[in-house]
LUMVEXPA-849335 format. One line per 5 residues: number of its first residue (from 1); their letters; for each residue z, x, y of C-alpha. Coordinates in nm, 4 decimals, padded with zeros to 6 digits. Layout:
REM LUMVEXPA-849335
NUM = a = Z:X:Y | ...
REM end
This chain:
REM LUMVEXPA-849335
1 = xxxxx = 00.0000:00.0000:00.0000 | -00.1029:00.1465:00.3341 | 00.1514:00.2117:00.6070 | 00.0081:00.0587:00.9254 | 00.3131:00.1334:01.1409
6 = xxxxx = 00.4192:00.4089:01.3803 | 00.5095:00.6233:01.0792 | 00.1555:00.5780:00.9425 | 00.0008:00.8626:01.1433 | 00.0965:01.1951:00.9886
11 = xxxxx = 00.4053:01.3737:01.1163 | 00.6468:01.0991:01.2273 | 00.9783:00.9515:01.1144 | 01.1828:00.6671:01.2620 | 01.5233:00.5055:01.2281
16 = xxxxx = 01.7185:00.2205:01.3837 | 02.0818:00.1125:01.3806 | 02.3087:-00.1527:01.5268 | 02.5186:00.0597:01.7606 | 02.7030:-00.2297:01.9225
21 = xxxxx = 02.5183:-00.2150:02.2549 | 02.4003:-00.5742:02.2066 | 02.6790:-00.8284:02.1855 | 02.4830:-01.0016:01.9087 | 02.5388:-00.7105:01.6703
26 = xxxxx = 02.1645:-00.6816:01.6048 | 01.9702:-00.3545:01.5812 | 01.9728:-00.1975:01.9251 | 01.9130:00.1801:01.8995 | 01.6050:00.3513:01.7625
31 = xxxxx = 01.4600:00.6989:01.7202 | 01.1120:00.8401:01.6735 | 01.1135:01.2039:01.5643 | 00.8089:01.4197:01.4990 | 00.8067:01.7003:01.2448
36 = xxxxx = 00.6909:01.9431:01.5146 | 00.6362:01.9391:01.8930 | 00.3574:01.6980:01.9862 | 00.1131:01.6650:02.2689 | 00.2636:01.3820:02.4734
41 = xxxxx = 00.1850:01.1597:02.7704 | 00.3371:00.8632:02.9475 | 00.2750:00.6010:03.2126 | 00.5589:00.4287:03.3929 | 00.6604:00.1474:03.6240
46 = xxxxx = 00.5589:00.1703:03.9895 | 00.8775:-00.0002:04.1025 | 01.0629:00.2227:04.3517 | 01.3926:00.1267:04.1894 | 01.3832:00.2936:03.8480
51 = xxxxx = 01.6238:00.3918:03.5768 | 01.7054:00.7624:03.5385 | 01.5168:00.7602:03.2085 | 01.1905:00.7054:03.3983 | 01.2630:00.9927:03.6368
56 = xxxxx = 01.3652:01.2308:03.3583 | 01.0814:01.1379:03.1227 | 00.8243:01.1874:03.3996 | 00.9612:01.5352:03.4586 | 00.9807:01.6272:03.0907
61 = xxxxx = 00.6213:01.5175:03.0338 | 00.4836:01.7504:03.3006 | 00.4461:02.0117:03.0299 | 00.2591:01.7682:02.8052 | 00.4891:01.8189:02.5053
66 = xxxxx = 00.7642:01.6180:02.3376 | 00.9091:01.5799:01.9895 | 01.1458:01.2831:01.9900 | 01.2072:00.9473:02.1535 | 01.5422:00.7728:02.1896
71 = xxxxx = 01.5433:00.4052:02.2867 | 01.8179:00.1500:02.3244 | 01.8043:-00.2214:02.4005 | 02.0656:-00.4413:02.5666 | 02.1377:-00.2044:02.8556
76 = xxxxx = 01.8771:-00.0695:03.1013 | 02.0978:00.2131:03.2351 | 01.9459:00.1425:03.5780 | 02.1255:00.1628:03.9149 | 02.3948:00.3688:03.7433
81 = xxxxx = 02.3832:00.6739:03.9718 | 02.4798:01.0214:03.8597 | 02.6596:00.8921:03.5527 | 02.3357:00.7374:03.4256 | 02.1631:01.0761:03.4565
86 = xxxxx = 02.4462:01.2568:03.2778 | 02.4420:01.0030:02.9969 | 02.0722:01.0750:02.9347 | 02.1423:01.4477:02.9280 | 02.4229:01.3867:02.6788
91 = xxxxx = 02.1949:01.1780:02.4569 | 01.9230:01.4438:02.4699 | 02.1609:01.7242:02.3779 | 02.3209:01.5270:02.0963 | 01.9905:01.4167:01.9450
96 = xxxxx = 01.8537:01.7678:01.9842 | 02.1451:01.9100:01.7849 | 02.1163:01.6402:01.5192 | 01.7469:01.6986:01.4455 | 01.7111:02.0627:01.5518
101 = xxxxx = 01.4918:02.0350:01.8608 | 01.5241:02.1350:02.2259 | 01.6869:01.8662:02.4462 | 01.4006:01.8838:02.6951 | 01.1646:01.7695:02.4179
106 = xxxxx = 01.3541:01.4390:02.3917 | 01.2265:01.1343:02.5816 | 01.4775:00.8586:02.6551 | 01.4120:00.4884:02.7213 | 01.6516:00.2026:02.7880
111 = xxxxx = 01.5913:-00.1694:02.8343 | 01.8190:-00.4632:02.9020 | 02.0648:-00.5664:03.1704 | 02.0535:-00.3694:03.4969 | 02.3626:-00.2165:03.6565
116 = xxxxx = 02.5807:-00.1487:03.3530 | 02.6803:00.1934:03.2230 | 02.5816:00.2815:02.8688 | 02.8743:00.2489:02.6237 | 02.8529:00.6150:02.5343
121 = xxxxx = 03.0996:00.6243:02.2417 | 02.8843:00.3597:02.0696 | 02.5627:00.5351:02.1706 | 02.6822:00.8715:02.0359 | 02.7825:00.7200:01.7041
126 = xxxxx = 02.4498:00.5390:01.6906 | 02.2498:00.8558:01.7525 | 02.4299:01.0347:01.4705 | 02.3814:00.7442:01.2301 | 02.0136:00.7034:01.3187
131 = xxxxx = 01.9438:01.0761:01.2935 | 02.0848:01.0713:00.9411 | 01.8628:00.7776:00.8432 | 01.5255:00.9054:00.9654 | 01.2425:00.8052:00.7355
136 = xxxxx = 00.8649:00.8008:00.7249 | 00.8641:00.4593:00.5592 | 00.7105:00.1392:00.6894 | 01.0508:-00.0250:00.6487 | 01.2119:00.2214:00.8910
141 = xxxxx = 00.9307:00.1622:01.1410 | 00.9837:-00.2141:01.1118 | 01.3521:-00.1718:01.1871 | 01.2633:00.0357:01.4931 | 01.0315:-00.2436:01.6126
146 = xxxxx = 01.3216:-00.4892:01.5930 | 01.5723:-00.2564:01.7577 | 01.3818:-00.2361:02.0869 | 01.3632:-00.6131:02.1459 | 01.5495:-00.8003:02.4204
151 = xxxxx = 01.4407:-01.1612:02.4874 | 01.1338:-01.1173:02.2646 | 01.0979:-01.3698:01.9848 | 00.9042:-01.1363:01.7558 | 00.8059:-00.7751:01.7021
156 = xxxxx = 00.4751:-00.6468:01.8361 | 00.2735:-00.3831:01.6521 | -00.0867:-00.2653:01.6321 | -00.2939:-00.0219:01.4236 | -00.6313:00.1483:01.4605
161 = xxxxx = -00.8275:00.4010:01.2522 | -01.1348:00.6025:01.3516 | -01.3210:00.9060:01.2240 | -01.3572:01.2221:01.4284 | -01.5344:01.5296:01.2944
166 = xxxxx = -01.5318:01.3733:00.9488 | -01.1530:01.3262:00.9520 | -00.9607:00.9995:00.9499 | -00.7546:00.9658:01.2681 | -00.4793:00.7063:01.2885
171 = xxxxx = -00.3176:00.5383:01.5894 | -00.0191:00.3043:01.5707 | 00.1768:00.1258:01.8389 | 00.4892:-00.0829:01.8844 | 00.6127:-00.2500:02.2006
176 = xxxxx = 00.8597:-00.4949:02.3468 | 00.8149:-00.7277:02.6416 | 00.8679:-01.0954:02.7107 | 01.0025:-01.1489:03.0630 | 01.0037:-00.9633:03.3956
181 = xxxxx = 00.6368:-00.8896:03.3284 | 00.3809:-00.8106:03.5988 | 00.0976:-00.5637:03.6622 | 00.1959:-00.2139:03.7796 | 00.3520:-00.2291:03.4782
186 = xxxxx = 00.5666:-00.4864:03.3142 | 00.9180:-00.5080:03.1684 | 00.7976:-00.3445:02.8614 | 00.8377:-00.0391:02.6489 | 00.5536:00.0783:02.4274
191 = xxxxx = 00.5485:00.3689:02.1841 | 00.2270:00.5005:02.0325 | 00.1890:00.7647:01.7644 | -00.1325:00.9303:01.6551 | -00.2272:01.2258:01.4391
196 = xxxxx = -00.5286:01.3073:01.6569 | -00.5678:01.6610:01.7872 | -00.6104:01.6297:02.1644 | -00.5162:01.8359:02.4701 | -00.2390:01.7211:02.7069
201 = xxxxx = -00.4847:01.6677:02.9923 | -00.7158:01.4518:02.7832 | -00.4289:01.2502:02.6353 | -00.2921:01.1788:02.9837 | -00.6348:01.0694:03.1017
206 = xxxxx = -00.6947:00.8527:02.7951 | -00.3585:00.6789:02.8293 | -00.4072:00.6059:03.1988 | -00.7507:00.4588:03.1311 | -00.6186:00.2429:02.8489
211 = xxxxx = -00.3059:00.1262:03.0336 | -00.4979:00.0255:03.3462 | -00.7227:-00.2015:03.1367 | -00.4453:-00.3497:02.9211 | -00.0756:-00.3230:03.0059
216 = xxxxx = -00.1505:-00.3426:03.3768 | -00.3372:-00.6686:03.3149 | -00.0364:-00.8669:03.1900 | 00.1796:-01.1015:03.3967 | 00.4441:-01.3428:03.2743
221 = xxxxx = 00.6430:-01.3957:03.5932 | 00.5056:-01.1578:03.8601 | 00.8182:-00.9401:03.8457 | 00.7784:-00.5664:03.7881 | 01.0715:-00.4056:03.6104
226 = xxxxx = 01.2631:-00.0815:03.6596 | 01.2259:00.0741:03.3162 | 00.8664:00.0204:03.2035 | 00.7318:00.3079:02.9971 | 00.4396:00.3682:02.7636
231 = xxxxx = 00.4720:00.6903:02.5641 | 00.2202:00.8525:02.3315 | 00.2900:01.1338:02.0847 | -00.0023:01.3110:01.9178 | 00.0861:01.5307:01.6204
236 = xxxxx = -00.2625:01.6818:01.5746 | -00.2298:01.6692:01.1969 | -00.5471:01.4698:01.1327 | -00.7381:01.7981:01.1483 | -01.0148:01.6890:01.3854
241 = xxxxx = -01.1488:01.9373:01.6350 | -00.9137:01.9292:01.9321 | -01.0436:01.6959:02.2058 | -01.0535:01.9072:02.5211 | -01.3228:01.7401:02.7320
246 = xxxxx = -01.4903:01.4046:02.7915 | -01.7319:01.4203:02.5027 | -01.8236:01.1739:02.2294 | -01.4987:01.2322:02.0425 | -01.3002:01.1594:02.3564
251 = xxxxx = -01.4898:00.8357:02.4192 | -01.4300:00.7173:02.0628 | -01.0612:00.8044:02.0887 | -01.0282:00.6197:02.4195 | -01.1982:00.3143:02.2736
256 = xxxxx = -00.9536:00.3111:01.9815 | -00.6563:00.3648:02.2131 | -00.7785:00.0867:02.4417 | -00.8132:-00.1499:02.1451 | -00.4604:-00.0696:02.0315
261 = xxxxx = -00.3119:-00.1175:02.3792 | -00.5114:-00.4363:02.4371 | -00.3772:-00.5775:02.1123 | -00.0195:-00.5015:02.2205 | -00.0758:-00.6347:02.5742
266 = xxxxx = -00.2056:-00.9651:02.4419 | 00.0975:-00.9941:02.2140 | 00.3262:-00.9492:02.5158 | 00.1504:-01.2287:02.7056 | 00.1637:-01.4583:02.4025
271 = xxxxx = 00.5388:-01.3955:02.3673 | 00.6220:-01.4553:02.7336 | 00.9645:-01.6077:02.7798 | 00.9405:-01.9761:02.6962 | 00.5634:-01.9523:02.6450
276 = xxxxx = 00.3774:-02.1933:02.4195 | 00.0280:-02.0545:02.4788 | -00.1520:-01.7483:02.6113 | -00.4116:-01.7858:02.8870 | -00.6646:-01.5292:03.0075
281 = xxxxx = -00.7611:-01.5566:03.3744 | -01.1131:-01.4238:03.4404 | -01.2786:-01.3980:03.7814 | -01.6445:-01.3012:03.8160 | -01.8939:-01.2997:04.1023
286 = xxxxx = -01.6632:-01.1297:04.3513 | -01.8013:-00.9271:04.6410 | -01.5536:-00.6430:04.5819 | -01.3080:-00.5299:04.3159 | -01.0265:-00.6047:04.5603
291 = xxxxx = -01.1489:-00.9624:04.6016 | -01.1686:-01.0090:04.2255 | -00.8145:-00.8826:04.1800 | -00.6837:-01.0985:04.4649 | -00.8328:-01.4122:04.3121
296 = xxxxx = -00.6988:-01.3311:03.9664 | -00.3502:-01.2670:04.0998 | -00.3485:-01.5826:04.3120 | -00.4261:-01.7981:04.0081 | -00.1905:-01.6084:03.7781
301 = xxxxx = 00.1010:-01.6020:04.0216 | 00.0903:-01.9738:04.1084 | 00.3825:-02.1632:03.9502 | 00.1864:-02.4863:04.0000 | -00.1074:-02.3550:03.7994
306 = xxxxx = 00.1139:-02.2171:03.5240 | 00.3131:-02.5411:03.4943 | -00.0167:-02.7269:03.4540 | -00.0933:-02.4915:03.1648 | 00.2311:-02.5962:02.9988
311 = xxxxx = 00.1470:-02.9634:03.0429 | -00.2094:-02.9093:02.9171 | -00.3231:-03.0636:03.2445 | -00.6807:-02.9642:03.3501 | -00.5768:-02.9677:03.7153
316 = xxxxx = -00.8631:-02.7657:03.8591 | -00.7497:-02.8451:04.2131 | -00.4519:-02.6108:04.1797 | -00.6801:-02.3325:04.0583 | -00.9407:-02.3789:04.3328
321 = xxxxx = -00.6800:-02.4001:04.6070 | -00.5142:-02.0777:04.4816 | -00.8490:-01.9005:04.5074 | -00.8940:-02.0465:04.8554 | -00.5805:-01.8838:04.9968
326 = xxxxx = -00.6106:-01.5452:04.8243 | -00.8150:-01.3837:05.1023 | -01.1209:-01.3075:04.8908 | -01.4661:-01.3528:05.0442 | -01.6777:-01.6339:04.8973
331 = xxxxx = -01.8655:-01.9458:04.9939 | -01.6714:-02.2556:04.8816 | -01.9955:-02.4333:04.7920 | -02.0794:-02.1550:04.5439 | -01.7500:-02.1723:04.3567
336 = xxxxx = -01.7407:-02.2558:03.9862 | -01.4494:-02.3116:03.7461 | -01.4223:-02.3524:03.3704 | -01.1055:-02.4498:03.1835 | -01.0863:-02.3755:02.8105
341 = xxxxx = -01.4649:-02.3543:02.7962 | -01.5319:-02.6757:02.9908 | -01.7029:-02.6729:03.3306 | -01.4806:-02.8780:03.5628 | -01.6027:-02.7614:03.9041
346 = xxxxx = -01.9389:-02.6267:04.0224 | -02.1186:-02.5705:04.3530 | -01.8175:-02.6888:04.5479 | -01.7905:-03.0210:04.3636 | -01.6017:-03.1598:04.0632
351 = xxxxx = -01.8040:-03.2043:03.7469 | -01.7641:-03.4957:03.5080 | -01.5558:-03.3997:03.2049 | -01.3388:-03.5676:02.9451 | -00.9842:-03.4854:03.0494
356 = xxxxx = -00.8415:-03.5689:02.7066 | -01.0812:-03.3255:02.5353 | -00.9991:-03.0441:02.7775 | -00.6278:-03.1152:02.7466 | -00.6539:-03.0868:02.3691
361 = xxxxx = -00.8186:-02.7450:02.4046 | -00.5408:-02.6405:02.6455 | -00.2832:-02.7110:02.3763 | -00.4273:-02.4329:02.1605 | -00.2567:-02.0952:02.1373
366 = xxxxx = -00.5200:-01.8959:02.3270 | -00.7807:-02.0030:02.5853 | -00.9166:-01.8995:02.9255 | -00.9650:-01.9979:03.2886 | -01.2968:-01.8711:03.4266
371 = xxxxx = -01.3768:-01.8724:03.7978 | -01.7052:-01.7511:03.9475 | -01.6867:-01.6793:04.3212 | -02.0643:-01.6586:04.3533 | -02.0388:-01.3739:04.6038
376 = xxxxx = -02.1234:-01.0560:04.4097 | -02.0983:-00.8722:04.0795 | -01.7344:-00.7565:04.0652 | -01.4885:-00.8996:03.8159 | -01.1285:-00.8788:03.6956
381 = xxxxx = -00.8904:-01.0481:03.4535 | -00.5261:-01.0953:03.3633 | -00.3399:-01.1986:03.0489 | -00.0708:-01.4577:03.1168 | 00.0944:-01.7661:02.9636
386 = xxxxx = 00.2197:-02.1091:03.0554 | 00.5396:-02.1605:03.2542 | 00.7763:-02.3875:03.0665 | 01.1172:-02.5374:03.1203 | 01.2421:-02.2999:02.8529
391 = xxxxx = 01.1580:-02.0055:03.0810 | 01.4009:-02.1440:03.3378 | 01.6710:-02.1944:03.0775 | 01.6318:-01.8416:02.9395 | 01.6635:-01.6781:03.2797
396 = xxxxx = 01.9323:-01.9118:03.4111 | 02.1477:-01.8163:03.1134 | 02.0712:-01.4423:03.1310 | 02.3802:-01.3135:03.3115 | 02.4877:-00.9650:03.4124
REM end
């Protein structure tokens, strides 16, 4: 049986334990450890308020190498001042001693409630227990996928295989994210392993390209978090010729990485807090890329539009009016709109359609809103979901 998890690519082990960080007693601390130093890259939140893990990981990745990842859920270790920084250093040193690697080769991620100090006695015990349970099994990887969850309702994983220079190259990813999700990144952590041989510069470039087209196209509630991180470790053990420039091998690797990240991004949107369906917002015919993005964001960020999604209401008026105030250039009489494949508005006028049929399509798990501005050739999109009463309940009950 094949292992299509983050321990599937050659050179990686994982472990997860219930350290007591979450009050629920569920798994809440995980490790990824490579057999040897890996080429590594990361992309992070653009929020100016960030956890110390983001600051430290950015610095440690300047050299393009890492060998281990620590992650905990239930506590974001954000807005914790100097103590938060010291706690990360303590974790790095302890994990380094446990698995025999340099502390500066450890990347640290935390997710959960903001403004609370990490319970370090529990964290230390958890690191020791996890380090002693490291395994290359699919079971261990599955436990890691559960340990990083917060308000998620399910784990999120993806797998891709390609051939480079006659060698099989594997990529695997796992992520968490359900609420506080918006472009520039989202409240999400994603961890990707691959056995591809690739230079640090090319891996950084590939990850940025993939993230911009996937993770930065997800919005659940237009709220960018403080801890968002996507980390990639490449062991190089597949034996392909090392990718050092933008050649055919690089393009194939980027395409596989994009597919993996897109898969994970779509899973985040589908598991938005309280969501019952995923919706893709597509805008075409924009005069500029900025106009396309503005129109997409106006539709995506409208609570009125998103509530209509939840009610399976083909209320095209909310969509058209959102486009109208976004600031994009277009002629209103050229505007077109399709909901779940049905044309409901064209050339500035409503089109006859069967509301019951469209509503039935809107009750499906995955559909799209398509708007053509009729002003040019630029386009953009966003993955989102409906806004339900359950979303309000989840966040009203989520206390610090």
